[in-house]
C-alpha positions as CSV (number, residue, x, y, z in Angstrom):
1,X,-151.6,-2.3,-19.9
2,X,-152.5,0.8,-21.9
3,X,-149.5,2.4,-23.7
4,X,-151.2,5.8,-23.2
5,X,-149.9,5.8,-19.6
6,X,-146.3,6.1,-21.0
7,X,-146.8,8.6,-23.9
8,X,-145.0,11.4,-22.1
9,X,-142.1,9.2,-21.0
10,X,-139.7,10.1,-23.8
11,X,-140.0,13.9,-23.4
12,X,-139.9,13.6,-19.6
13,X,-136.6,11.6,-19.7
14,X,-135.0,14.0,-22.2
15,X,-135.8,17.1,-20.1
16,X,-134.9,15.4,-16.9
17,X,-131.5,14.2,-18.4
18,X,-130.6,17.8,-19.4
19,X,-131.6,19.2,-16.0
20,X,-129.7,16.4,-14.2
21,X,-126.5,17.0,-16.2
22,X,-126.6,20.8,-15.6
23,X,-127.4,20.4,-11.9
24,X,-124.7,17.8,-11.3
25,X,-122.1,20.0,-12.9
26,X,-123.2,22.9,-10.8
27,X,-123.4,21.0,-7.5
28,X,-120.0,19.4,-8.2
29,X,-118.4,22.8,-8.7
30,X,-120.3,24.3,-5.8
31,X,-119.7,27.9,-4.7
32,X,-121.0,30.6,-6.9
33,X,-121.9,28.2,-9.7
34,X,-124.3,26.2,-7.5
35,X,-125.6,29.4,-5.8
36,X,-126.1,31.1,-9.1
37,X,-128.0,28.2,-10.6
38,X,-130.3,27.8,-7.6
39,X,-130.9,31.6,-7.5
40,X,-131.8,31.5,-11.2
41,X,-134.2,28.6,-10.6
42,X,-135.8,30.5,-7.8
43,X,-136.4,33.5,-10.0
44,X,-137.9,31.4,-12.8
45,X,-140.2,29.6,-10.4
46,X,-141.5,32.9,-9.1
47,X,-142.0,34.1,-12.6
48,X,-144.1,30.9,-13.3
49,X,-146.0,31.4,-10.1
50,X,-147.1,35.0,-10.9
51,X,-148.2,33.9,-14.4
52,X,-150.2,31.1,-12.9
53,X,-152.1,33.0,-10.2
54,X,-152.5,36.3,-12.0
55,X,-152.3,36.2,-15.8
56,X,-152.6,40.0,-16.2
57,X,-149.2,40.6,-14.5
58,X,-146.7,39.7,-17.2
59,X,-144.4,42.7,-16.5
60,X,-144.7,42.2,-12.7
61,X,-143.8,38.6,-13.2
62,X,-140.5,39.6,-14.7
63,X,-139.7,42.2,-12.1
64,X,-140.6,39.9,-9.2
65,X,-138.5,37.1,-10.7
66,X,-135.5,39.4,-10.8
67,X,-136.1,40.5,-7.2
68,X,-136.5,36.9,-6.1
69,X,-133.4,35.7,-7.8
70,X,-131.3,38.6,-6.5
71,X,-132.5,38.1,-3.0
72,X,-131.8,34.4,-3.1
73,X,-128.3,35.0,-4.2
74,X,-127.7,37.9,-1.8
75,X,-129.0,35.9,1.2
76,X,-126.4,33.2,0.9
77,X,-123.6,35.5,0.2
78,X,-123.8,37.6,3.3
79,X,-120.8,37.5,5.6
80,X,-121.1,35.9,9.1
81,X,-121.8,39.1,11.0
82,X,-124.7,39.9,8.7
83,X,-126.1,36.4,8.0
84,X,-129.3,37.0,10.0
85,X,-130.2,39.7,7.5
86,X,-130.8,36.8,5.1
87,X,-134.2,36.3,6.8
88,X,-135.7,39.6,5.7
89,X,-134.1,39.2,2.3
90,X,-135.8,35.9,1.8
91,X,-139.2,37.3,2.6
92,X,-138.8,40.6,0.7
93,X,-140.0,39.1,-2.7
94,X,-143.2,38.0,-1.0
95,X,-143.8,41.4,0.5
96,X,-143.0,43.2,-2.8
97,X,-145.5,41.1,-4.7
98,X,-148.6,42.0,-2.6
99,X,-149.0,45.4,-4.2
100,X,-148.4,44.0,-7.7
101,X,-151.1,41.3,-7.6
102,X,-154.7,41.9,-8.6
103,X,-155.6,38.4,-7.4
104,X,-153.9,35.4,-5.8
105,X,-151.8,37.7,-3.6
106,X,-151.8,35.3,-0.6
107,X,-151.0,32.3,-2.7
108,X,-148.2,34.2,-4.3
109,X,-146.7,35.4,-1.0
110,X,-146.8,32.0,0.7
111,X,-145.4,30.0,-2.3
112,X,-142.7,32.7,-3.0
113,X,-141.6,32.4,0.6
114,X,-141.5,28.7,0.3
115,X,-139.4,28.9,-2.9
116,X,-136.9,31.3,-1.4
117,X,-136.5,29.5,1.9
118,X,-136.1,26.2,0.1
119,X,-133.6,27.7,-2.3
120,X,-131.6,29.0,0.7
121,X,-131.8,25.6,2.4
122,X,-130.4,23.9,-0.7
123,X,-127.6,26.3,-1.0
124,X,-126.8,26.1,2.7
125,X,-126.8,22.3,2.6
126,X,-124.2,22.2,-0.1
127,X,-122.1,24.8,1.7
128,X,-122.3,23.4,5.2
129,X,-122.4,19.7,4.7
130,X,-120.8,19.2,1.3
131,X,-121.5,17.3,-1.9
132,X,-122.4,14.0,-0.4
133,X,-125.4,15.3,1.5
134,X,-126.6,17.4,-1.4
135,X,-126.5,14.2,-3.5
136,X,-128.4,12.3,-0.7
137,X,-131.3,14.9,-0.7
138,X,-131.4,14.9,-4.5
139,X,-131.4,11.1,-4.7
140,X,-134.3,10.9,-2.2
141,X,-136.4,13.3,-4.1
142,X,-135.6,11.8,-7.5
143,X,-136.2,8.2,-6.4
144,X,-139.5,9.3,-4.8
145,X,-140.6,10.8,-8.1
146,X,-139.4,8.0,-10.3
147,X,-140.8,5.2,-8.1
148,X,-144.1,7.0,-7.8
149,X,-144.3,7.5,-11.6
150,X,-143.5,4.0,-12.6
151,X,-145.0,2.0,-9.8
152,X,-148.1,4.2,-9.6
153,X,-148.8,3.9,-13.3
154,X,-148.0,0.2,-13.4
155,X,-150.0,-0.8,-10.4
156,X,-152.6,1.9,-10.1
157,X,-155.1,1.5,-7.3
158,X,-156.6,4.0,-4.9
159,X,-155.9,7.6,-5.6
160,X,-154.0,9.7,-3.1
161,X,-155.9,12.9,-3.6
162,X,-158.2,12.5,-6.7
163,X,-159.8,15.9,-6.5
164,X,-156.5,17.7,-6.9
165,X,-154.1,15.2,-8.4
166,X,-156.0,12.4,-10.1
167,X,-152.8,10.6,-11.3
168,X,-151.2,10.2,-7.9
169,X,-151.9,6.8,-6.2
170,X,-151.2,5.3,-2.8
171,X,-149.1,2.6,-4.5
172,X,-146.9,5.3,-6.0
173,X,-146.6,7.1,-2.7
174,X,-145.6,4.0,-0.8
175,X,-143.1,3.1,-3.5
176,X,-141.5,6.5,-3.1
177,X,-141.2,5.9,0.7
178,X,-139.6,2.5,0.1
179,X,-137.2,3.9,-2.5
180,X,-136.3,6.7,-0.1
181,X,-135.6,4.2,2.7
182,X,-133.2,2.3,0.3
183,X,-131.4,5.5,-0.5
184,X,-131.1,6.2,3.3
185,X,-129.6,2.7,3.8
186,X,-127.1,3.2,1.0
187,X,-125.9,6.6,2.3
188,X,-125.9,5.3,5.9
189,X,-123.4,2.6,4.8
190,X,-121.1,5.0,2.9
191,X,-121.2,8.0,5.4
192,X,-121.0,6.2,8.7
193,X,-124.2,7.8,10.1
194,X,-126.9,6.1,12.2
195,X,-130.0,4.2,11.3
196,X,-132.0,7.4,11.9
197,X,-131.0,8.5,8.3
198,X,-133.5,6.0,7.0
199,X,-136.3,7.7,9.0
200,X,-135.2,11.1,7.8
201,X,-135.1,9.9,4.2
202,X,-138.7,8.6,4.4
203,X,-139.8,11.9,6.0
204,X,-138.0,13.8,3.2
205,X,-139.9,11.6,0.7
206,X,-143.2,12.5,2.3
207,X,-142.3,16.2,2.3
208,X,-141.4,16.1,-1.4
209,X,-144.8,14.5,-2.1
210,X,-146.6,17.2,0.0
211,X,-144.7,19.8,-2.1
212,X,-145.9,18.2,-5.2
213,X,-149.5,18.1,-4.1
214,X,-149.3,21.7,-2.9
215,X,-148.2,22.9,-6.3
216,X,-151.0,20.8,-7.9
217,X,-153.5,22.6,-5.7
218,X,-152.2,26.0,-7.0
219,X,-152.5,24.8,-10.6
220,X,-156.0,23.4,-10.0
221,X,-157.1,26.7,-8.6
222,X,-155.5,28.6,-11.5
223,X,-157.0,26.3,-14.0
224,X,-153.7,25.4,-15.7
225,X,-152.1,22.0,-16.4
226,X,-148.5,23.1,-16.1
227,X,-146.7,26.0,-14.4
228,X,-145.2,26.9,-17.8
229,X,-144.0,25.2,-21.0
230,X,-140.3,25.5,-20.4
231,X,-139.6,21.8,-20.0
232,X,-141.1,19.3,-22.5
233,X,-142.8,16.5,-20.7
234,X,-142.6,18.3,-17.4
235,X,-144.2,21.7,-17.9
236,X,-142.1,24.2,-15.9
237,X,-139.4,24.4,-13.3
238,X,-142.0,24.6,-10.6
239,X,-143.5,21.4,-11.9
240,X,-140.1,19.7,-11.9
241,X,-138.9,21.0,-8.5
242,X,-142.1,21.2,-6.4
243,X,-140.9,18.0,-4.6
244,X,-137.5,19.4,-4.0
245,X,-139.0,22.6,-2.6
246,X,-141.1,20.6,-0.1
247,X,-138.1,18.4,0.8
248,X,-135.6,21.2,1.2
249,X,-138.0,23.3,3.3
250,X,-138.7,20.4,5.6
251,X,-135.0,19.7,6.0
252,X,-134.4,23.3,6.8
253,X,-137.0,23.2,9.6
254,X,-136.2,19.7,10.8
255,X,-132.5,20.6,11.0
256,X,-133.4,23.1,13.8
257,X,-135.1,20.3,15.8
258,X,-133.0,17.2,15.3
259,X,-129.3,16.6,14.7
260,X,-128.3,16.4,11.1
261,X,-126.7,14.2,9.9
262,X,-128.3,11.8,12.4
263,X,-126.1,9.7,14.6
264,X,-122.8,10.7,12.8
265,X,-120.1,8.4,14.1
């Protein structure tokens, strides 16, 4: 087995450890701490997105990042009578960016909407369902990524989408689903919900992989390896949280269709 497969493991683990510690503290505290961190992350990811799709818009990237972060925070802070005004707030950064972009406007608008909606979903999940279910979502996404990384590189095999993401394999993808199912079983036992949580966990795992591949498509079109160089071994926040964006957005939509948590006893 070639050691070159694991050359980025050290920096990846260090960056991931720092992010995990910061995120765990914020999610434990909840409230404005969690909302502030997620809003900050949304702003940074929009900044990375603008710099990827249109490299001549450095100033616009900063402005749109501030708008995105502000809208994300404002959307979750609205009182009950005004909560539906969160919807235009979440789409405002996408609309504001059209006139600022020389190229990549549609890609920017779609992904910015995805970032803001997913960010809102993550903040709402913590506020409405509590710490346990936020930890469940995070665990599913993390185990999908970790299992995909280690099993995919150890076993190899057929590529999932070689034209866009040559390192992703079917073995890694399936390992992620198995890991997600185990997370679902673990949380099913401690939270007294039904077996349906296992199915939801696998679907969340798939959604996180779709988010990962969607971001890889943007990078491929932009001709860049990473969304930025903020995180050693990972690239940028968008590289690190692309899976969480897909998972949170899927949960936000699926939660309108099926009961969540499923089969709560």
